[in-house]
C-alpha positions in Angstrom: -32.5 17.4 -10.8 -30.3 19.2 -13.2 -28.3 17.1 -15.7 -25.7 18.4 -18.0 -23.5 16.9 -20.7 -20.6 18.8 -22.3 -17.8 17.5 -24.3 -16.6 20.9 -25.4 -16.9 22.7 -22.1 -14.7 20.2 -20.3 -13.3 22.8 -17.9 -16.7 24.0 -16.9 -18.0 20.6 -16.0 -14.8 19.7 -14.1 -15.3 22.5 -11.6 -18.8 21.3 -11.0 -17.7 17.8 -10.0 -15.4 19.2 -7.4 -18.2 21.2 -5.9 -20.1 18.1 -5.2 -17.3 16.9 -3.0 -17.6 19.9 -0.7 -19.6 19.2 2.4 -20.7 22.8 3.1 -24.1 24.5 3.3 -24.8 28.0 2.3 -22.5 30.7 1.0 -19.0 30.6 2.4 -17.2 33.3 4.3 -15.6 34.4 1.0 -18.9 35.8 -0.2 -19.5 39.6 0.4 -22.2 42.0 -0.7 -21.0 44.8 -3.0 -22.4 48.3 -3.5 -24.0 47.4 -6.8 -26.5 45.1 -5.2 -24.5 42.0 -6.3 -22.0 39.9 -4.5 -18.3 39.3 -4.6 -17.0 35.8 -4.6 -13.4 34.4 -4.2 -12.3 32.5 -7.3 -9.3 30.3 -6.5 -6.4 29.6 -8.9 -3.1 27.6 -8.8 0.1 29.5 -8.7 2.6 29.0 -11.5 5.0 27.0 -9.2 2.2 24.6 -8.4 2.9 24.9 -4.7 -0.3 26.8 -3.6 -3.6 28.4 -4.4 -4.7 32.0 -4.1 -7.9 33.9 -4.7 -9.1 36.7 -6.9 -12.3 38.6 -6.3 -15.1 38.2 -8.8 -18.3 40.3 -8.7 -21.7 39.3 -10.1 -25.3 40.1 -9.7 -26.3 36.5 -10.6 -28.5 35.0 -7.9 -29.8 31.8 -9.5 -27.8 28.9 -8.1 -27.3 27.0 -11.3 -26.4 30.1 -13.3 -24.0 31.2 -10.6 -22.4 27.7 -10.6 -21.9 27.9 -14.4 -20.5 31.4 -14.1 -17.9 30.5 -11.5 -17.0 27.4 -13.5 -16.3 29.7 -16.4 -14.1 31.8 -14.3 -12.1 28.8 -13.1 -11.3 28.1 -16.8 -10.1 31.6 -17.7 -6.4 31.5 -18.5 -4.3 34.5 -17.4 -3.2 36.6 -20.4 0.1 37.4 -18.6 0.5 33.8 -17.4 0.4 34.9 -13.8 -1.4 31.8 -12.6 -3.0 28.5 -13.8 -6.7 28.1 -14.1 -7.9 24.9 -12.4 -10.1 23.9 -15.3 -7.6 24.5 -18.1 -6.1 21.0 -18.0 -6.3 18.2 -20.5 -9.1 16.4 -18.8 -12.8 16.6 -19.7 -16.0 16.5 -17.7 -18.2 13.7 -19.1 -21.3 14.8 -17.2 -22.6 16.2 -13.9 -25.8 16.2 -11.8 -26.9 18.7 -9.1 -29.7 17.3 -7.0 -30.9 18.5 -3.6 -27.6 20.2 -2.8 -25.5 17.3 -4.0 -23.2 17.9 -6.9 -21.6 14.9 -8.6 -19.1 15.4 -11.4 -17.7 12.7 -13.7 -14.3 13.2 -15.4 -12.6 11.4 -18.2 -9.5 9.3 -17.6 -7.1 12.2 -18.3 -8.0 13.7 -14.9 -5.8 11.0 -13.3 -2.8 12.1 -15.3 -2.1 15.1 -13.1 0.7 14.6 -10.5 -0.4 14.3 -6.9 0.4 17.8 -5.8 -1.3 19.5 -8.7 -4.4 17.3 -8.5 -4.8 18.3 -4.8 -4.3 22.0 -5.6 -6.8 21.8 -8.5 -9.3 20.1 -6.3 -8.8 22.6 -3.4 -9.3 25.5 -5.8 -12.5 24.2 -7.3 -14.0 23.2 -3.9 -13.1 26.5 -2.3 -14.7 28.4 -5.2 -17.8 26.4 -5.8 -18.8 25.7 -2.2 -19.7 29.4 -2.0 -22.8 28.7 -4.2 -25.9 28.5 -2.0 -27.4 25.5 -3.8 -24.3 23.3 -3.4 -23.9 21.4 -0.2 -21.8 18.3 -1.2 -19.3 17.6 -3.9 -18.0 14.3 -5.2 -15.6 13.3 -8.0 -15.7 10.3 -10.3 -13.4 9.3 -13.1 -15.2 7.2 -15.8 -18.0 6.7 -13.4 -15.7 5.3 -10.7 -15.2 7.2 -7.4 -12.0 9.3 -7.4 -9.2 7.5 -5.4 -6.2 9.1 -3.6 -2.7 7.8 -3.9 -3.3 5.1 -1.3 -6.3 3.7 -3.2 -8.8 5.2 -0.7 -12.0 6.8 -2.1 -11.8 10.6 -1.7 -15.5 10.8 -1.1 -17.5 13.9 -0.3 -15.5 17.0 0.1 -16.1 20.3 2.0 -14.3 23.6 1.8 -13.1 23.3 5.4 -11.2 20.1 4.3 -8.8 22.6 2.8 -8.3 24.8 5.9 -5.9 23.9 8.7 -6.8 24.0 12.4 -5.7 27.6 12.8 -8.3 28.7 10.1 -5.7 29.3 7.4 -6.2 28.0 3.9 -4.3 24.9 3.1 -2.3 26.0 0.0 1.1 24.5 0.3 2.0 20.8 -0.3 5.2 18.8 -0.3 6.3 15.3 -1.2 8.2 13.1 1.2 9.5 9.5 1.4 8.4 7.8 4.6 9.9 4.7 6.3 7.1 3.2 8.3 7.0 0.0 10.4 4.0 -2.3 10.4 3.4 -5.9 11.6 4.1 -9.1 9.8 1.3 -11.6 9.2 1.7 -13.3 12.6 1.9 -10.0 14.4 5.1 -10.7 16.3 7.6 -9.0 14.0 8.0 -5.6 12.3 8.0 -5.1 8.5 9.5 -1.8 7.1 7.4 -0.2 4.4 8.8 2.6 2.3 6.0 5.0 1.1 7.4 7.1 -1.6 6.2 10.5 -2.8 3.6 11.0 0.0 1.9 14.3 -0.6 1.0 16.2 2.5 0.0 19.7 3.7 3.1 21.4 5.0 1.0 23.2 7.6 1.3 20.0 9.7 4.5 18.6 11.1 6.1 15.6 9.5 6.1 13.8 12.8 2.3 14.1 13.0 2.1 12.9 9.4 4.0 9.7 10.3 1.6 8.9 13.1 -1.4 9.6 10.8 0.0 7.2 8.2 0.6 4.5 10.9 -3.0 4.8 12.0 -4.2 4.6 8.4 -2.3 1.3 8.0 0.0 -0.2 5.4 -0.2 0.0 1.6 2.0 -3.0 0.7 1.1 -6.7 0.7 2.8 -8.6 3.6 2.4 -5.6 5.9 -0.4 -5.4 8.5 -1.7 -2.6 10.8 -0.5 -2.1 14.3 -2.8 0.6 15.7 -6.5 0.7 16.2 -7.8 2.7 13.2 -10.3 4.6 15.4 -7.4 6.1 17.4 -7.3 9.9 17.4 -4.3 12.1 17.7 -4.5 14.6 20.5 -1.1 16.1 19.7 2.4 15.4 18.4 5.2 17.6 19.5 9.0 17.5 19.5 11.4 19.0 22.0 15.1 18.2 22.4 14.7 15.4 19.8 12.1 13.7 21.9 8.8 13.2 20.1 5.8 13.4 22.4 2.9 11.4 20.9 -0.4 12.0 22.7 -3.3 9.7 21.7 -6.8 9.2 22.9 -7.7 6.1 25.0 -9.0 4.2 21.9 -5.3 3.4 21.3 -5.4 1.0 24.3 -8.0 -1.1 22.6 -6.1 -3.4 20.2 -8.3 -5.1 17.5 -5.4 -6.8 15.8 -3.4 -9.9 16.7 -0.1 -8.1 17.3 2.2 -8.1 20.3 2.5 -5.0 22.4 6.2 -4.5 21.4 5.2 -4.6 17.7 2.7 -1.8 18.2 5.0 0.4 20.4 8.1 0.0 18.2 5.9 0.5 15.1 5.5 4.0 16.3 8.9 4.5 17.8 11.0 3.1 14.8 8.9 5.0 12.3 9.4 8.3 14.1 13.1 7.8 14.8 13.6 7.5 11.1 13.2 11.2 11.1 16.3 13.3 11.7 14.4 15.4 14.3 13.6 12.5 16.6 15.8 10.2 18.7 13.4 9.1 21.4 9.6 8.7 21.7 7.2 9.3 24.6 3.6 8.0 24.2 0.8 9.2 26.4 -3.0 8.7 26.6 -4.8 12.0 26.8 -1.6 13.4 28.3 -1.2 10.6 30.9 2.0 8.5 30.9 1.2 6.6 34.1 -0.7 3.8 32.2 0.5 0.6 30.6 -0.2 -0.6 27.1 -1.9 -4.0 27.1 -0.9 -4.2 30.8 2.7 -5.1 29.8 4.5 -1.9 28.5 4.7 1.2 30.7 4.1 4.3 28.7 6.3 6.3 31.2 9.3 4.9 29.2 11.2 6.9 26.7 11.4 4.5 23.8 14.3 4.3 21.4 14.9 2.5 18.1 14.6 -1.3 18.3 15.5 -3.1 15.1 15.6 -6.6 16.7 12.0 -7.0 15.7 12.6 -6.2 12.1 12.1 -8.7 9.3 12.2 -7.6 5.7 11.4 -4.3 4.0 8.5 -3.6 1.7 7.9 -0.7 -0.7 4.7 1.2 -1.5 5.2 3.6 -4.4 2.6 6.3 -4.6 
């Protein structure tokens, strides 16, 4: 086990913690051999607008994993003389310590790490993970703040991270993020009415559609007290598409298994009302693995084009992120 403590080199240690969150073995696709017998690595930085990340090539002959890790961390803290970009490790936070053991890198930050706004924090994390996951000796990366696991805006532990977490389904790097306010509908305590929950400043990767984001958030469940989930959390999204203002939501068959005490109408209109809040959607079609000739809980035919139904609505809740 390698243990390091550095109060002065806070930027160096910060990058190491993010490496531990990356679930990736071996050198990444960004690593290339060069003519000098060394290798070229991609070091990622945040653009000045704080809307994306980009990479610059870095060449080195260093082969030792720990030395290479320290070297790349140093590069992540280098500030551009011309202010062309922002170094991920040039913030006001410090790394309190880190360990690298059997491919697992764990980094502990001070409380100032949490002072970054949501979008910048994700970009910083993406840049560090994409850079450090190229080190051969690093397989997993995890973050902690004052020895407590890093949480996202919804209070969920970020956990182990991998470089491919920051790559979309088409293989492109995820490097653009946006904030949006969502109006989602969940169940009340008795499961027979809908409760509107406003989730403000939700940060999401703009490579996915906002319609799919809404369905993902419904599956994740509510953030506010007094709101209860309506969809089996094991449900997987097959696809979400929109045509002629009809949103086609295709889910796997786990959706049909309802573990919660909610009525069928509450589940169906939890999805419908949430999507119809978007200006792009006026009706919703739900299918199971592409099949609409099934019924939900043997009472609601999925061949129906569902429209907004506010008769089930009770009161609204707010979840500020």
